[in-house]
Backbone bond lengths (Angstrom), bond angles and torsions (degrees), N, CA, C in turn:
res aa  C-N    CA-C-N  psi(-1)  N-CA   C-N-CA  omega(-1)  CA-C   N-CA-C  phi
1 M - - - 1.450 - - 1.519 110.19 -
2 A 1.279 117.04 72.47 1.443 120.15 -177.86 1.524 112.65 -90.70
3 H 1.324 118.35 -29.66 1.453 121.40 -174.90 1.521 111.06 -87.24
4 L 1.320 115.59 134.64 1.455 121.16 -178.31 1.525 111.77 -67.57
5 E 1.325 116.75 -31.58 1.462 120.57 -179.49 1.528 111.83 -71.24
6 E 1.318 117.19 -20.43 1.466 120.16 176.41 1.519 111.22 -80.00
7 I 1.317 117.87 -28.13 1.466 121.56 -179.79 1.521 110.20 -76.21
8 I 1.334 117.20 -51.18 1.466 121.61 179.37 1.514 107.53 -99.05
9 K 1.333 116.11 113.01 1.454 119.93 -178.06 1.521 112.17 -81.37
10 K 1.346 117.39 -49.52 1.458 120.15 179.24 1.524 109.17 -163.18
11 P 1.332 116.77 157.76 1.464 119.06 175.81 1.527 110.45 -73.98
12 L 1.303 115.60 149.81 1.464 122.19 179.28 1.522 106.83 -95.59
13 I 1.333 116.05 106.13 1.460 120.50 -174.81 1.524 108.58 -113.33
14 T 1.322 115.08 100.62 1.461 122.46 176.05 1.529 107.67 -135.01
15 E 1.321 116.39 174.42 1.457 119.64 177.16 1.524 110.85 -63.03
16 K 1.324 116.27 -40.88 1.458 120.30 -177.50 1.525 111.42 -65.65
17 T 1.331 117.55 -44.13 1.462 119.28 -178.30 1.521 111.89 -72.07
18 S 1.335 118.23 -32.07 1.461 119.03 176.73 1.523 110.83 -69.36
19 E 1.323 117.16 -34.02 1.464 120.39 175.42 1.530 110.65 -69.45
20 L 1.333 116.90 -39.39 1.471 120.42 175.90 1.524 111.23 -62.32
21 G 1.319 116.86 -36.67 1.452 120.57 178.46 1.514 111.96 -64.39
22 D 1.334 116.60 -37.64 1.462 120.04 179.73 1.526 112.15 -75.25
23 L 1.335 117.13 -42.09 1.459 120.32 -173.48 1.525 113.74 -85.70
24 A 1.338 117.57 -49.20 1.465 121.51 -171.08 1.521 113.84 -111.91
25 N 1.360 117.30 4.40 1.463 121.83 -179.67 1.527 111.55 59.37
26 R 1.347 116.60 39.29 1.469 123.24 177.06 1.521 109.48 -112.84
27 F 1.320 115.76 141.74 1.449 121.11 -179.61 1.523 108.88 -131.49
28 G 1.322 116.68 144.84 1.456 121.67 -175.66 1.517 112.13 -108.27
29 F 1.334 114.93 148.52 1.460 122.23 178.97 1.526 109.21 -140.94
30 I 1.333 115.93 149.21 1.464 121.87 166.98 1.521 105.26 -91.15
31 V 1.335 116.72 124.21 1.462 120.91 -175.32 1.527 109.88 -122.96
32 D 1.315 115.35 171.02 1.463 121.65 178.01 1.528 110.12 -67.74
33 L 1.313 116.99 144.22 1.471 121.62 -178.51 1.525 112.48 -61.15
34 K 1.320 117.35 -31.24 1.462 120.55 -175.43 1.526 113.04 -88.95
35 A 1.329 117.98 -5.41 1.464 121.19 -177.41 1.521 110.41 -75.23
36 N 1.334 116.14 137.65 1.458 119.83 176.11 1.526 109.71 -99.56
37 K 1.332 116.45 177.62 1.461 121.19 -174.07 1.530 112.63 -64.87
38 Y 1.318 117.23 -35.51 1.459 120.73 -179.81 1.528 110.92 -67.33
39 Q 1.325 116.77 -41.38 1.460 120.44 178.15 1.523 111.16 -66.07
40 I 1.336 116.77 -39.46 1.463 120.99 179.31 1.528 109.69 -65.15
41 K 1.324 116.91 -43.65 1.458 121.49 179.69 1.523 110.76 -60.56
42 N 1.333 117.45 -47.99 1.465 121.17 -179.61 1.526 111.39 -63.62
43 A 1.329 117.26 -39.67 1.464 120.73 -178.78 1.523 111.06 -66.19
44 V 1.322 118.28 -43.46 1.466 121.38 -179.64 1.528 109.88 -66.91
45 E 1.326 117.61 -41.48 1.461 120.40 179.91 1.521 111.77 -63.73
46 K 1.329 117.64 -39.61 1.457 119.90 -178.24 1.529 112.36 -78.64
47 L 1.333 118.44 -38.16 1.458 120.42 -177.55 1.527 112.47 -73.35
48 Y 1.330 117.30 -40.00 1.464 120.45 -173.57 1.531 113.10 -107.92
49 D 1.313 118.97 -1.52 1.463 124.59 177.79 1.534 111.68 54.73
50 V 1.335 115.38 55.80 1.465 123.30 179.25 1.527 109.18 -132.15
51 K 1.325 116.51 168.88 1.466 122.44 176.36 1.518 108.67 -104.09
52 V 1.341 117.22 120.57 1.460 123.17 -178.19 1.521 109.14 -95.69
53 L 1.333 116.39 129.31 1.457 121.59 178.05 1.521 112.68 -94.92
54 N 1.334 117.10 -39.03 1.457 120.83 -171.35 1.526 109.78 -149.16
55 V 1.333 116.37 144.81 1.460 121.98 176.49 1.522 108.34 -129.71
56 K 1.325 116.45 127.22 1.461 121.90 174.26 1.515 107.76 -120.41
57 T 1.348 116.32 135.33 1.452 120.32 -177.61 1.525 110.33 -121.64
58 A 1.324 115.08 155.47 1.459 121.98 177.30 1.520 108.06 -147.88
59 I 1.326 116.21 133.03 1.458 121.03 175.94 1.521 107.78 -97.61
60 M 1.327 115.57 119.62 1.456 121.64 -178.13 1.529 108.70 -94.37
61 P 1.339 118.16 126.11 1.461 120.06 -178.97 1.527 111.11 -70.35
62 G 1.327 115.29 156.30 1.449 120.35 177.82 1.519 111.42 -70.82
63 K 1.319 116.09 156.42 1.457 121.21 -178.31 1.526 109.98 -106.70
64 M 1.319 115.23 151.91 1.465 120.58 175.24 1.527 108.64 -80.44
65 K 1.314 116.79 128.34 1.458 122.56 179.55 1.516 108.74 -121.21
66 R 1.323 115.54 142.65 1.464 120.81 -179.24 1.506 109.52 -122.13
67 V 1.319 116.37 131.14 1.456 122.65 173.10 1.518 106.05 -129.75
68 G 1.334 116.16 103.22 1.462 120.22 -175.90 1.509 109.88 67.47
69 R 1.324 116.26 -125.39 1.468 120.53 178.97 1.519 113.39 -86.36
70 S 1.312 116.09 -25.02 1.469 119.04 -174.84 1.527 111.13 -79.12
71 V 1.313 114.68 141.19 1.452 122.33 177.86 1.523 107.78 -119.85
72 S 1.324 116.55 130.30 1.459 120.39 177.93 1.522 108.63 -136.29
73 K 1.310 115.74 170.87 1.452 121.31 -177.43 1.519 108.72 -122.50
74 T 1.342 116.88 135.23 1.452 120.45 176.28 1.528 109.05 -77.11
75 S 1.306 116.28 159.57 1.457 119.86 -178.78 1.524 109.95 -77.32
76 K 1.325 115.98 154.99 1.461 119.85 179.86 1.520 109.63 -79.18
77 T 1.332 115.43 155.06 1.452 121.75 -178.62 1.522 109.83 -128.11
78 K 1.310 115.91 163.41 1.459 121.42 178.25 1.521 108.67 -121.74
79 K 1.332 115.06 129.13 1.454 121.65 177.21 1.521 108.76 -106.02
80 A 1.319 115.64 145.16 1.462 121.04 175.06 1.520 108.26 -128.36
81 F 1.329 115.95 129.58 1.453 122.00 176.09 1.524 107.59 -109.88
82 V 1.317 115.87 120.99 1.449 123.25 -171.69 1.523 108.85 -112.41
83 Q 1.335 117.05 128.26 1.457 121.24 175.92 1.515 108.92 -100.77
84 L 1.331 115.72 128.86 1.453 121.49 -177.80 1.514 111.02 -97.13
85 A 1.318 115.28 163.15 1.461 121.29 177.30 1.524 109.32 -67.22
86 E 1.321 115.66 160.80 1.460 121.69 -177.45 1.528 110.93 -62.18
87 G 1.322 116.32 133.63 1.457 121.39 178.03 1.519 114.75 87.89
88 Q 1.330 118.75 -3.06 1.464 120.98 179.40 1.521 109.82 -105.33
89 K 1.329 115.47 152.19 1.450 120.10 -175.51 1.523 109.36 -150.42
90 I 1.315 116.42 151.53 1.464 122.15 174.72 1.521 107.37 -109.97
91 E 1.336 116.64 125.77 1.453 121.56 178.18 1.540 108.18 -101.32
92 F 1.332 115.71 110.21 1.467 119.20 178.40 1.519 110.65 -81.66
93 F 1.322 117.34 -34.92 1.452 122.47 -179.48 1.514 108.70 -114.12
94 K 1.318 116.54 93.58 1.464 120.30 179.63 1.527 109.19 -86.75
95 G 1.315 115.39 129.76 1.466 120.27 176.52 1.510 114.38 80.57
96 V 1.328 118.41 13.86 1.472 120.08 179.48 1.501 109.08 -100.70
């Protein structure tokens, strides 16, 4: 896992995470299942040029999906919630 773009797949943009960003300076990301907290911290610091204080991760289990008669399961994902230092912010939508 040498590439930073492989560790952080995409930002997690929901109402809850945007509220966390405003109140507690926490931001969410969908990350690779094999990435650990140190790799996530380094990737966020290098990609967004911020200081990370804390990283919390959660593995979300896959859900059962039904299409007609067939039943399948989605793959599990890993979320990372990153707390930034005071006064720092990540702008996902610049100029909007």
